[in-house]
Structure formats: C-alpha cells, structure tokens
N, C-alpha and C positions, 0 to 999 in steps of 0.2 A: 504492499500500499503507500501511497506518497500523498502528501497534502501537496495541492496544487496552490500558486499563488494567485489567486482569482476568488472574487465574491460571482454570485450570479443573479440573475434576474428571470424568473419562472413566471411565463406569461402564457395565459388560457384566455379563448375567447368570453366575454360577457356576454350575457342576454342579450343586450343591445347589438352588438356585435352578430351574435346568431342569426338576428330576427333580420338585420340588414342583410346578411351573406347570404338567407333565404330569399331575401326578395329579389338579389342580384343573379340568384341560380339556384332553382327550386330543385335541383338535384344533388348540392352540396347533403353531406351525412356526416354531420360534425353536431357536438352540444358542449355544454359547458363539462362535461366528463372527458373531453376532447384530450388528448394526449398534450402536455404544455411544451413550450418552446424555451430552451433553457439559453440565455444570453449571458456570457462571460462577461464580466467587470471588474474593475479595480477590487482589489482585497480588502482595501479598508476604506470605509466609509461611515459618516456619521448622519446623514439625513435622507431618509427614503424617499422622499418627495422631491427632493434636489435632483437626485441621482435619476430617478424614473423621468424626470423632466429633460436631463442631460441628453438621457438615450432616447428620449419619447420619437424622435421621428425616424431614427433606424429601426425602432420595433414596429409603430406603426405601418414604415414602408415594406418591411417582412412581412409583416401578418396578411396586408392587403395584398400585399404583389404573392404572395402564396397562392392568393386566388384567382390571379391572373388580373388584377384590378389596378389599372395605371392610377397615378395620384391624380390625376383630371377628372377621375370617375370616382372617385372616395365621396362618400357620404358627405351634404353640405353640411351637417350636424356638427362633422366633426372637428377638430382642432386639438392640438398638442396641450392646451391646459387641460381639457378632458379626456385624457386616456384613461384614468381610470374608471371611468362610466364605459369605455369600449372593450377593457382588456381587464382581467384579474391578475394584477402585478403582486408577486411575494420576493423578497429580496432575502440572500442569505451569504454569509460571509466564508464557508467552510466548502472546499470542493476536495474530496478525497478520490483519488485515481484506485481503482481496485482492481485493474489490468497492468499485466507487466509487459506492455507494449508500448513503443513511443506514440505519443499523441501526435497526429496529422492536422495539417490544416487546409483548406479549400476555399478557395476564395467564391463566394456567391455575388451576384448582381442584382 
C-alpha cells in the first residue's frame, strides 16, 4: 500500500442534473446511485467550498461533456456558483493505492 500525495473530490449527479440529462437524452440510464467520478486534487486544503469553486469549471465541463453536451448547450440555469445544486461533491484528503503497479495518466479533452 502507498499513500498518494493527493486529495479528491468525489462527484455524483444530483437530481437536478439527472432530470436535465433525461430531457436532453431520454435513453440515458443513470441515477443518484451512479458511480462517482473521482477528481484528484491537492492533498492539503482547508475550505471545501473554495476548492469546489476552484475546480467547478473542470468538473462541469467533464460531467456535461461525458454526455456529449457542448458548453453552448448546457442548461441555461447552470452557473459555477450553483455547482452544488447540479452535483453532489464530497471531498477527502486521503488516497491510498492498494495496487502494486505504477499509476499511469492519460490526457482527456
């Protein structure tokens, strides 16, 4: 086991996001029980709200983009100050790697 020098933001869709996504694509099958996306962040932080706002644009872009929705088609009600209404974000500061293999990175657009 290895302690990784990162914290994380765990992101799940809120009911608002799910309702909007189903309006955009009625064939989507996901709910608030969907698997979370984990975003690795700096290890030391003190204010969750400031940190979520710091990364809100990246999180929103990835979450909406994963549905194939361009920023020009995002819901009109969405703004970076209301990210908590659209996503359930939980922060943590302990990441432990249980696998004895190197961590690899792959860029996403």
